[in-house]
VOBAPA-134103 format. One record per residue (C-alpha): residue in three letters; z, y, x. Coordinates in Angstrom, 1 decimal. Example, Ala and Ser with C-alpha at 12.3 -4.5 7.8 and 13.67 -1.06 7.14 Angstrom:
# VOBAPA-134103
{res:ala&up:7.8&north:-4.5&east:12.3}
{res:ser&up:7.1&north:-1.1&east:13.7}
END
This chain:
# VOBAPA-134103
{res:met&up:0.0&north:0.0&east:0.0}
{res:asn&up:-0.8&north:3.5&east:1.2}
{res:phe&up:1.9&north:5.9&east:0.2}
{res:ala&up:0.1&north:9.1&east:1.2}
{res:asp&up:-1.3&north:11.2&east:-1.6}
{res:thr&up:-5.1&north:11.3&east:-2.0}
{res:pro&up:-6.7&north:14.7&east:-2.3}
{res:gln&up:-6.7&north:14.3&east:-6.1}
{res:glu&up:-2.9&north:13.2&east:-6.1}
{res:ala&up:-1.9&north:16.2&east:-3.8}
{res:ala&up:-3.6&north:18.6&east:-6.2}
{res:phe&up:-1.8&north:17.0&east:-9.2}
{res:arg&up:1.5&north:17.2&east:-7.2}
{res:ala&up:0.9&north:20.8&east:-6.5}
{res:glu&up:0.2&north:21.6&east:-10.2}
{res:ala&up:3.3&north:19.8&east:-11.3}
{res:arg&up:5.4&north:21.5&east:-8.8}
{res:asp&up:4.2&north:24.9&east:-9.8}
{res:trp&up:4.7&north:24.2&east:-13.4}
{res:ile&up:8.3&north:23.0&east:-12.9}
{res:gln&up:9.1&north:25.9&east:-10.8}
{res:ser&up:8.0&north:28.3&east:-13.6}
{res:asn&up:9.4&north:26.4&east:-16.5}
{res:ala&up:12.4&north:24.3&east:-15.6}
{res:pro&up:15.9&north:25.4&east:-16.8}
{res:his&up:17.0&north:26.5&east:-13.4}
{res:glu&up:20.3&north:27.7&east:-14.8}
{res:leu&up:21.4&north:24.1&east:-15.3}
{res:arg&up:20.3&north:22.9&east:-11.8}
{res:asp&up:23.8&north:23.0&east:-10.2}
{res:glu&up:25.5&north:21.3&east:-13.0}
{res:leu&up:22.9&north:18.5&east:-13.2}
{res:glu&up:23.1&north:17.9&east:-9.5}
{res:ala&up:27.0&north:17.7&east:-9.7}
{res:ala&up:26.8&north:15.1&east:-12.4}
{res:gly&up:27.0&north:11.5&east:-11.1}
{res:phe&up:26.2&north:8.3&east:-12.8}
{res:gly&up:28.6&north:7.6&east:-15.6}
{res:gln&up:29.3&north:11.2&east:-16.1}
{res:pro&up:28.0&north:13.6&east:-18.6}
{res:ala&up:24.8&north:15.4&east:-17.3}
{res:leu&up:26.2&north:18.7&east:-18.7}
{res:arg&up:29.8&north:19.7&east:-19.2}
{res:ser&up:29.1&north:23.2&east:-20.4}
{res:gly&up:26.8&north:22.4&east:-23.3}
{res:asp&up:25.1&north:19.8&east:-25.5}
{res:val&up:23.0&north:17.5&east:-23.4}
{res:leu&up:21.0&north:16.3&east:-26.4}
{res:lys&up:20.1&north:19.9&east:-27.4}
{res:ala&up:19.3&north:20.8&east:-23.8}
{res:gly&up:17.2&north:17.6&east:-23.4}
{res:lys&up:15.3&north:18.2&east:-26.6}
{res:ala&up:14.5&north:21.7&east:-25.4}
{res:trp&up:13.3&north:20.6&east:-22.1}
{res:gln&up:11.3&north:17.7&east:-23.6}
{res:lys&up:9.6&north:20.2&east:-26.1}
{res:arg&up:8.7&north:22.5&east:-23.2}
{res:lys&up:7.2&north:19.6&east:-21.3}
{res:tyr&up:5.2&north:18.5&east:-24.4}
{res:asp&up:3.9&north:21.9&east:-25.1}
{res:gly&up:2.8&north:22.2&east:-21.5}
{res:gly&up:1.0&north:18.8&east:-21.4}
{res:trp&up:3.7&north:17.1&east:-19.1}
{res:ala&up:5.5&north:14.7&east:-21.6}
{res:cys&up:4.9&north:11.0&east:-21.5}
{res:leu&up:2.0&north:11.6&east:-19.0}
{res:his&up:0.7&north:7.9&east:-19.1}
{res:trp&up:0.3&north:7.8&east:-22.9}
{res:pro&up:-3.1&north:8.3&east:-24.5}
{res:arg&up:-3.7&north:12.0&east:-25.5}
{res:glu&up:-3.8&north:11.1&east:-29.2}
{res:tyr&up:-0.3&north:9.9&east:-29.1}
{res:gly&up:1.1&north:12.9&east:-27.3}
{res:gly&up:0.5&north:12.0&east:-23.8}
{res:arg&up:-1.9&north:13.1&east:-21.0}
{res:gly&up:-3.7&north:9.9&east:-20.2}
{res:ala&up:-2.5&north:10.1&east:-16.7}
{res:thr&up:-2.6&north:7.3&east:-14.2}
{res:pro&up:0.7&north:5.4&east:-13.3}
{res:ile&up:0.6&north:7.0&east:-9.8}
{res:glu&up:0.4&north:10.5&east:-11.4}
{res:arg&up:3.5&north:9.6&east:-13.5}
{res:val&up:5.4&north:8.6&east:-10.4}
{res:ile&up:4.4&north:11.9&east:-8.7}
{res:trp&up:5.6&north:13.8&east:-11.9}
{res:gln&up:9.0&north:11.9&east:-11.7}
{res:gln&up:9.4&north:12.7&east:-8.1}
{res:glu&up:8.8&north:16.4&east:-8.7}
{res:glu&up:10.9&north:16.7&east:-11.9}
{res:gly&up:13.8&north:15.4&east:-9.8}
{res:val&up:17.3&north:16.4&east:-11.1}
{res:tyr&up:15.9&north:17.7&east:-14.5}
{res:ser&up:15.0&north:14.2&east:-15.4}
{res:lys&up:18.7&north:13.8&east:-16.3}
{res:leu&up:17.9&north:15.8&east:-19.4}
{res:ser&up:15.5&north:13.1&east:-20.5}
{res:ser&up:18.1&north:10.4&east:-20.7}
{res:pro&up:18.4&north:10.5&east:-24.6}
{res:phe&up:14.7&north:9.6&east:-24.7}
{res:leu&up:14.7&north:6.8&east:-22.2}
{res:ile&up:14.9&north:3.9&east:-24.7}
{res:gly&up:12.4&north:5.5&east:-27.2}
{res:gln&up:9.7&north:6.4&east:-24.8}
{res:gly&up:10.2&north:3.6&east:-22.3}
{res:met&up:10.9&north:0.6&east:-24.6}
{res:cys&up:10.3&north:1.4&east:-28.2}
{res:ala&up:7.0&north:3.3&east:-27.7}
{res:pro&up:5.2&north:0.4&east:-25.8}
{res:thr&up:6.1&north:-1.9&east:-28.6}
{res:met&up:4.8&north:0.5&east:-31.2}
{res:met&up:1.7&north:1.0&east:-29.3}
{res:thr&up:1.1&north:-2.7&east:-29.2}
{res:tyr&up:2.0&north:-3.7&east:-32.7}
{res:ala&up:2.0&north:-0.7&east:-35.1}
{res:thr&up:-1.0&north:0.4&east:-37.1}
{res:glu&up:-3.2&north:3.2&east:-35.8}
{res:asp&up:-1.9&north:5.5&east:-38.6}
{res:gln&up:1.8&north:4.8&east:-37.7}
{res:lys&up:1.2&north:5.4&east:-34.0}
{res:arg&up:-0.4&north:8.7&east:-34.6}
{res:arg&up:2.5&north:9.7&east:-37.0}
{res:tyr&up:5.5&north:8.5&east:-35.0}
{res:leu&up:4.6&north:8.7&east:-31.3}
{res:pro&up:3.8&north:12.4&east:-30.8}
{res:pro&up:7.3&north:13.4&east:-32.2}
{res:leu&up:8.8&north:10.9&east:-29.9}
{res:ala&up:6.9&north:12.4&east:-27.0}
{res:ser&up:7.9&north:16.0&east:-27.9}
{res:gly&up:11.6&north:15.2&east:-28.2}
{res:glu&up:11.8&north:15.9&east:-31.9}
{res:ser&up:12.5&north:12.2&east:-32.7}
{res:val&up:15.0&north:10.0&east:-30.8}
{res:trp&up:14.7&north:6.2&east:-31.0}
{res:cys&up:17.1&north:3.4&east:-30.3}
{res:gln&up:16.9&north:-0.4&east:-29.9}
{res:leu&up:18.7&north:-2.7&east:-32.4}
{res:phe&up:18.9&north:-6.0&east:-30.7}
{res:ser&up:22.3&north:-7.4&east:-29.4}
{res:glu&up:24.9&north:-8.7&east:-31.8}
{res:pro&up:28.5&north:-9.9&east:-31.4}
{res:val&up:27.3&north:-13.6&east:-31.0}
{res:ala&up:23.9&north:-12.9&east:-29.7}
{res:gly&up:23.9&north:-10.8&east:-26.6}
{res:ser&up:22.5&north:-12.8&east:-23.6}
{res:asp&up:21.2&north:-15.4&east:-26.1}
{res:leu&up:19.2&north:-12.8&east:-28.1}
{res:ala&up:17.3&north:-15.5&east:-30.1}
{res:gly&up:20.7&north:-16.5&east:-31.6}
{res:leu&up:21.0&north:-13.4&east:-33.7}
{res:arg&up:22.2&north:-13.7&east:-37.2}
{res:thr&up:21.1&north:-10.3&east:-38.9}
{res:arg&up:19.1&north:-11.5&east:-41.9}
{res:ala&up:16.0&north:-10.0&east:-43.4}
{res:glu&up:14.9&north:-11.5&east:-46.8}
{res:lys&up:11.6&north:-10.6&east:-48.5}
{res:gln&up:11.9&north:-9.1&east:-51.9}
{res:gly&up:8.6&north:-8.0&east:-53.3}
{res:asp&up:7.1&north:-5.5&east:-50.9}
{res:his&up:10.4&north:-4.8&east:-49.2}
{res:trp&up:12.7&north:-6.7&east:-46.8}
{res:val&up:16.5&north:-6.5&east:-47.5}
{res:val&up:18.6&north:-6.6&east:-44.4}
{res:asn&up:22.2&north:-7.5&east:-43.9}
{res:gly&up:24.1&north:-8.0&east:-40.6}
{res:gln&up:25.5&north:-6.2&east:-37.6}
{res:lys&up:24.3&north:-5.0&east:-34.2}
{res:ile&up:26.5&north:-4.0&east:-31.2}
{res:trp&up:26.2&north:-2.2&east:-27.9}
{res:thr&up:23.4&north:0.0&east:-29.3}
{res:ser&up:22.9&north:3.0&east:-27.0}
{res:gly&up:22.4&north:6.3&east:-28.7}
{res:ala&up:22.5&north:5.0&east:-32.2}
{res:his&up:24.8&north:7.9&east:-33.2}
{res:tyr&up:22.1&north:10.4&east:-32.6}
{res:ser&up:18.9&north:8.5&east:-33.1}
{res:asp&up:16.4&north:9.2&east:-35.9}
{res:his&up:14.5&north:5.9&east:-35.8}
{res:ala&up:14.9&north:2.4&east:-34.3}
{res:ile&up:13.2&north:-0.9&east:-33.8}
{res:leu&up:15.1&north:-3.8&east:-35.3}
{res:leu&up:15.0&north:-7.5&east:-34.6}
{res:thr&up:16.0&north:-9.8&east:-37.5}
{res:arg&up:16.2&north:-13.4&east:-38.6}
{res:thr&up:13.7&north:-14.1&east:-41.4}
{res:asp&up:13.6&north:-17.9&east:-41.4}
{res:pro&up:16.7&north:-19.9&east:-40.4}
{res:gly&up:15.0&north:-23.2&east:-41.1}
{res:val&up:12.9&north:-23.1&east:-37.9}
{res:ala&up:13.7&north:-23.1&east:-34.2}
{res:lys&up:15.7&north:-20.0&east:-33.3}
{res:his&up:12.9&north:-18.3&east:-31.3}
{res:asp&up:10.3&north:-18.9&east:-34.2}
{res:gly&up:12.3&north:-17.4&east:-37.1}
{res:leu&up:12.5&north:-13.8&east:-36.0}
{res:thr&up:10.7&north:-10.7&east:-37.2}
{res:met&up:10.7&north:-7.2&east:-35.8}
{res:phe&up:10.6&north:-4.0&east:-37.9}
{res:phe&up:10.9&north:-0.2&east:-37.2}
{res:ile&up:13.3&north:1.7&east:-39.4}
{res:asp&up:14.7&north:5.3&east:-40.3}
{res:met&up:18.2&north:5.4&east:-39.0}
{res:lys&up:19.1&north:7.8&east:-41.9}
{res:ser&up:18.2&north:5.2&east:-44.5}
{res:pro&up:20.9&north:4.1&east:-47.0}
{res:gly&up:22.6&north:1.0&east:-46.0}
{res:ile&up:23.1&north:1.9&east:-42.2}
{res:glu&up:26.6&north:2.7&east:-40.8}
{res:val&up:27.0&north:3.6&east:-37.1}
{res:arg&up:30.4&north:3.4&east:-35.5}
{res:pro&up:30.6&north:4.7&east:-31.9}
{res:ile&up:32.6&north:2.4&east:-29.4}
{res:lys&up:35.2&north:4.0&east:-27.2}
{res:gln&up:34.6&north:3.0&east:-23.7}
{res:val&up:37.0&north:2.7&east:-20.7}
{res:asn&up:35.4&north:5.8&east:-19.2}
{res:gly&up:36.3&north:7.9&east:-22.3}
{res:gln&up:32.7&north:8.2&east:-23.5}
{res:ser&up:31.1&north:6.6&east:-26.5}
{res:gly&up:27.4&north:6.1&east:-25.7}
{res:phe&up:27.4&north:2.5&east:-27.2}
{res:asn&up:27.8&north:1.8&east:-30.9}
{res:glu&up:28.2&north:-0.7&east:-33.6}
{res:val&up:25.6&north:-0.6&east:-36.4}
{res:phe&up:26.2&north:-2.3&east:-39.8}
{res:phe&up:23.5&north:-3.0&east:-42.3}
{res:thr&up:24.4&north:-3.4&east:-46.1}
{res:asp&up:21.3&north:-4.2&east:-48.3}
{res:leu&up:19.1&north:-2.0&east:-46.0}
{res:arg&up:15.6&north:-1.9&east:-47.7}
{res:ile&up:12.6&north:-1.8&east:-45.3}
{res:pro&up:9.1&north:-1.5&east:-46.5}
{res:asp&up:6.9&north:-4.4&east:-45.4}
{res:asp&up:4.4&north:-2.0&east:-43.8}
{res:gln&up:7.2&north:-1.2&east:-41.2}
{res:arg&up:7.0&north:-4.8&east:-39.9}
{res:leu&up:5.7&north:-5.1&east:-36.3}
{res:gly&up:3.8&north:-8.3&east:-36.0}
{res:thr&up:3.7&north:-11.1&east:-38.5}
{res:pro&up:6.8&north:-12.7&east:-39.9}
{res:gly&up:8.2&north:-15.1&east:-37.3}
{res:gln&up:6.4&north:-13.3&east:-34.4}
{res:gly&up:9.5&north:-11.3&east:-33.6}
{res:trp&up:10.3&north:-13.1&east:-30.3}
{res:lys&up:6.9&north:-12.4&east:-29.0}
{res:val&up:7.1&north:-8.7&east:-30.1}
{res:ser&up:10.6&north:-8.4&east:-28.5}
{res:leu&up:9.2&north:-9.7&east:-25.2}
{res:thr&up:7.1&north:-6.5&east:-25.0}
{res:thr&up:10.2&north:-4.4&east:-25.5}
{res:leu&up:12.4&north:-6.5&east:-23.0}
{res:met&up:9.8&north:-6.4&east:-20.2}
{res:asn&up:9.4&north:-2.6&east:-20.5}
{res:glu&up:13.2&north:-2.3&east:-20.8}
{res:arg&up:13.8&north:-4.0&east:-17.4}
{res:leu&up:11.0&north:-2.0&east:-15.9}
{res:ser&up:12.5&north:1.3&east:-17.2}
{res:ile&up:16.1&north:0.4&east:-16.3}
{res:gly&up:15.4&north:-1.2&east:-13.0}
{res:ala&up:13.0&north:1.3&east:-11.8}
{res:gly&up:15.3&north:4.2&east:-12.6}
{res:met&up:18.8&north:2.7&east:-12.1}
{res:pro&up:20.7&north:4.5&east:-9.3}
{res:thr&up:22.6&north:2.6&east:-6.5}
{res:gly&up:24.9&north:5.4&east:-5.5}
{res:phe&up:23.8&north:5.1&east:-1.9}
{res:pro&up:22.7&north:8.7&east:-1.3}
{res:glu&up:26.0&north:9.9&east:-2.8}
{res:leu&up:28.0&north:7.6&east:-0.6}
{res:leu&up:26.0&north:8.5&east:2.6}
{res:asp&up:26.8&north:12.2&east:1.9}
{res:phe&up:30.5&north:11.4&east:1.2}
{res:cys&up:30.9&north:9.4&east:4.4}
{res:cys&up:29.4&north:12.2&east:6.4}
{res:gln&up:32.1&north:14.6&east:5.0}
{res:phe&up:35.1&north:12.5&east:4.5}
{res:asp&up:37.9&north:12.5&east:7.2}
{res:thr&up:39.8&north:9.2&east:7.4}
{res:gly&up:42.4&north:10.5&east:9.6}
{res:asn&up:40.8&north:8.9&east:12.6}
{res:gly&up:37.6&north:11.0&east:12.4}
{res:leu&up:34.7&north:11.1&east:9.9}
{res:ala&up:34.0&north:7.9&east:8.0}
{res:ile&up:30.4&north:7.9&east:9.3}
{res:asp&up:31.7&north:7.5&east:12.8}
{res:asp&up:33.5&north:4.3&east:11.9}
{res:pro&up:31.3&north:1.2&east:13.0}
{res:ala&up:32.5&north:-0.9&east:10.1}
{res:val&up:31.5&north:1.8&east:7.7}
{res:arg&up:28.1&north:2.2&east:9.4}
{res:ser&up:27.6&north:-1.5&east:9.1}
{res:arg&up:28.2&north:-1.4&east:5.3}
{res:leu&up:25.9&north:1.6&east:5.0}
{res:ala&up:23.1&north:-0.1&east:6.8}
{res:thr&up:23.3&north:-3.1&east:4.4}
{res:trp&up:23.0&north:-0.8&east:1.4}
{res:ala&up:20.3&north:1.3&east:3.0}
{res:val&up:18.2&north:-1.7&east:3.5}
{res:arg&up:18.8&north:-3.0&east:0.0}
{res:thr&up:18.0&north:0.4&east:-1.5}
{res:ser&up:14.8&north:0.6&east:0.5}
{res:gly&up:13.8&north:-2.8&east:-0.7}
{res:leu&up:14.4&north:-1.8&east:-4.3}
{res:arg&up:12.3&north:1.3&east:-3.8}
{res:tyr&up:9.4&north:-0.7&east:-2.5}
{res:thr&up:9.8&north:-3.5&east:-5.1}
{res:ala&up:9.4&north:-0.6&east:-7.7}
{res:tyr&up:6.2&north:0.5&east:-5.9}
{res:arg&up:4.9&north:-3.0&east:-6.2}
{res:ser&up:5.3&north:-2.8&east:-10.0}
{res:ile&up:3.7&north:0.6&east:-10.1}
{res:ser&up:0.7&north:-0.7&east:-8.2}
{res:ala&up:0.5&north:-3.5&east:-10.8}
{res:leu&up:0.5&north:-1.0&east:-13.5}
{res:ser&up:-2.2&north:1.0&east:-11.8}
{res:arg&up:-4.4&north:-2.1&east:-12.1}
{res:gly&up:-3.8&north:-2.3&east:-15.8}
{res:glu&up:-1.3&north:-5.3&east:-15.7}
{res:thr&up:1.6&north:-5.4&east:-18.0}
{res:pro&up:5.3&north:-5.5&east:-16.8}
{res:gly&up:6.3&north:-8.9&east:-15.8}
{res:pro&up:9.5&north:-10.9&east:-15.1}
{res:glu&up:9.7&north:-9.6&east:-11.4}
{res:asn&up:11.1&north:-6.4&east:-12.9}
{res:ser&up:14.3&north:-8.2&east:-13.4}
{res:ile&up:14.8&north:-8.0&east:-9.6}
{res:gly&up:15.4&north:-4.3&east:-9.6}
{res:lys&up:17.8&north:-4.2&east:-12.4}
{res:leu&up:19.8&north:-7.2&east:-11.0}
{res:val&up:20.2&north:-5.8&east:-7.4}
{res:ala&up:20.7&north:-2.2&east:-8.4}
{res:gly&up:23.5&north:-2.9&east:-10.9}
{res:gln&up:25.3&north:-5.1&east:-8.4}
{res:thr&up:24.9&north:-2.5&east:-5.5}
{res:leu&up:26.1&north:0.3&east:-7.7}
{res:gln&up:29.3&north:-1.5&east:-8.4}
{res:glu&up:29.8&north:-2.5&east:-4.7}
{res:ile&up:29.3&north:1.0&east:-3.5}
{res:ala&up:31.7&north:2.6&east:-6.0}
{res:met&up:34.4&north:0.1&east:-5.2}
{res:phe&up:33.8&north:0.7&east:-1.4}
{res:ala&up:34.1&north:4.4&east:-1.8}
{res:leu&up:37.3&north:4.2&east:-3.7}
{res:asp&up:38.8&north:1.7&east:-1.2}
{res:leu&up:37.7&north:4.0&east:1.7}
{res:gln&up:39.8&north:6.9&east:0.3}
{res:gly&up:42.9&north:4.8&east:-0.1}
{res:gln&up:45.9&north:7.1&east:-0.5}
{res:ala&up:43.6&north:10.0&east:0.3}
{res:gly&up:42.4&north:9.7&east:-3.3}
{res:ile&up:45.2&north:12.2&east:-4.1}
{res:met&up:43.2&north:15.2&east:-2.8}
{res:thr&up:43.2&north:18.9&east:-3.3}
{res:asp&up:40.0&north:19.9&east:-1.5}
{res:pro&up:37.7&north:20.8&east:-4.5}
{res:ala&up:34.6&north:19.2&east:-2.9}
{res:met&up:36.3&north:16.0&east:-2.1}
{res:val&up:38.0&north:15.8&east:-5.5}
{res:glu&up:34.5&north:16.2&east:-7.1}
{res:ala&up:33.1&north:13.4&east:-4.9}
{res:ala&up:36.0&north:11.1&east:-5.7}
{res:gly&up:35.6&north:11.7&east:-9.4}
{res:arg&up:32.0&north:10.8&east:-9.2}
{res:phe&up:32.7&north:7.4&east:-7.7}
{res:gln&up:35.4&north:6.8&east:-10.2}
{res:ala&up:33.1&north:7.4&east:-13.0}
{res:met&up:30.4&north:5.3&east:-11.3}
{res:leu&up:32.8&north:2.4&east:-11.1}
{res:leu&up:34.1&north:2.6&east:-14.7}
{res:arg&up:30.4&north:2.7&east:-15.8}
{res:ser&up:29.1&north:0.0&east:-13.5}
{res:pro&up:30.1&north:-3.1&east:-15.6}
{res:ala&up:27.8&north:-2.0&east:-18.4}
{res:thr&up:24.9&north:-1.7&east:-16.0}
{res:arg&up:25.3&north:-5.3&east:-15.2}
{res:ile&up:25.2&north:-6.3&east:-18.9}
{res:glu&up:22.8&north:-4.0&east:-20.6}
{res:gly&up:19.1&north:-4.9&east:-20.4}
{res:gly&up:20.1&north:-8.6&east:-19.6}
{res:thr&up:23.1&north:-9.8&east:-17.8}
{res:asp&up:23.1&north:-10.9&east:-14.1}
{res:glu&up:23.0&north:-14.5&east:-15.1}
{res:ile&up:20.1&north:-14.1&east:-17.4}
{res:leu&up:18.1&north:-12.1&east:-14.8}
{res:arg&up:18.8&north:-14.8&east:-12.2}
{res:asn&up:17.4&north:-17.4&east:-14.6}
{res:ile&up:14.3&north:-15.3&east:-15.3}
{res:ile&up:13.8&north:-14.8&east:-11.6}
{res:ala&up:14.3&north:-18.5&east:-10.8}
{res:glu&up:12.1&north:-19.8&east:-13.6}
{res:arg&up:9.3&north:-17.3&east:-14.0}
{res:val&up:9.0&north:-15.8&east:-10.4}
{res:leu&up:10.0&north:-18.6&east:-8.1}
{res:gly&up:8.8&north:-21.3&east:-10.5}
{res:leu&up:12.0&north:-23.4&east:-10.5}
{res:pro&up:12.8&north:-25.8&east:-13.2}
{res:ala&up:14.2&north:-24.3&east:-16.5}
{res:asp&up:17.8&north:-24.8&east:-17.7}
{res:met&up:18.4&north:-27.5&east:-20.0}
{res:arg&up:18.9&north:-26.3&east:-23.7}
{res:ala&up:20.6&north:-28.6&east:-26.2}
{res:asp&up:19.3&north:-26.4&east:-29.1}
{res:arg&up:15.7&north:-26.6&east:-27.9}
{res:gly&up:13.3&north:-27.1&east:-31.1}
{res:leu&up:16.4&north:-27.5&east:-33.3}
{res:pro&up:16.3&north:-25.4&east:-36.6}
{res:phe&up:18.5&north:-22.6&east:-36.3}
{res:asn&up:20.6&north:-23.4&east:-39.4}
{res:gln&up:21.3&north:-26.9&east:-37.8}
{res:ile&up:22.7&north:-25.5&east:-34.6}
{res:pro&up:26.4&north:-26.3&east:-34.4}
{res:thr&up:28.7&north:-23.3&east:-34.4}
{res:arg&up:32.4&north:-22.9&east:-33.6}
{res:thr&up:34.6&north:-22.5&east:-36.6}
{res:arg&up:38.1&north:-21.1&east:-36.7}
{res:gln&up:40.8&north:-23.5&east:-37.1}
END
């Protein structure tokens, strides 16, 4: 791979840089730079409101969802031009976090399975930030085993009636629309009885309950459905095709999360260059430098693995199982780095230096958020299985429920 810009790419980069310089909300830059992973991007205002304003400005200027077709609100740009934009947008990309799921996961599913009229109706507002989407997949008994979900959709005339529960739904409390995976036929094997829909989150029969997390935030939610009615024309794919449809979402989910997930290494390196352990700067300690070297190599590997995926996209290929690598390694690295940073401080964690206190708070927030990164978008164990089976070609795990109708799979009952 050649990482140097071609003349055309250099011209595109210069155009993007000039536009950002003229239009970005520079008054928010310092606050965005200070916000670490697991912390609110803004403390002085509403990040959703600021994000919508920035997204609308990008949309009006022709810089939103660059790789989407123009008729759906994009620019028809190449995957490489999309990467260039992301590099130039830099810290302001934190304002786009409310749209990550909708634009990176729901939109590719809609583009593949929605009707042309639906795509032209729903995708431009998603690109402009006027509409926020979420993804209703996981359930209390169906997280890693997504095909084990129990939320039922039953056909009644030209509508489907949905009852059930979803959990760990990011952004459900502020979303306008969602894609929803349901069980429509319990009499067939669990992967064959699923159907996907898209819904209006303001519909009667939907209740959203934010979940209080250990870091004090409530980004995840429980969502309950009581006789929710969905028109049949909001079905994505045919009845029973939901697993195939969901794979489009899941592959793009792991690409979106894995390619953009931070590891915390740049923050740790900066911290070690400033932190005095009592015996000199942390960066001067050979043991610290050894750990830093390990994470530097790992972070570099993640970057080039992401470039490989980008190159595949530029050839018109769809995201594949290899994108699980980035999410698996980045999540583990993030947690390791946060724990190391806090261990490194020891009793020095009780600090009064404002700069050091801010850095310590960043690593604390990173550590409290890190367990979720190793669960969302597929647990470490699931990702290892995907990599082993679909990338390395190893034998698949044995499954006692393979081919068994869903309603005949034994379930544990309370005594």
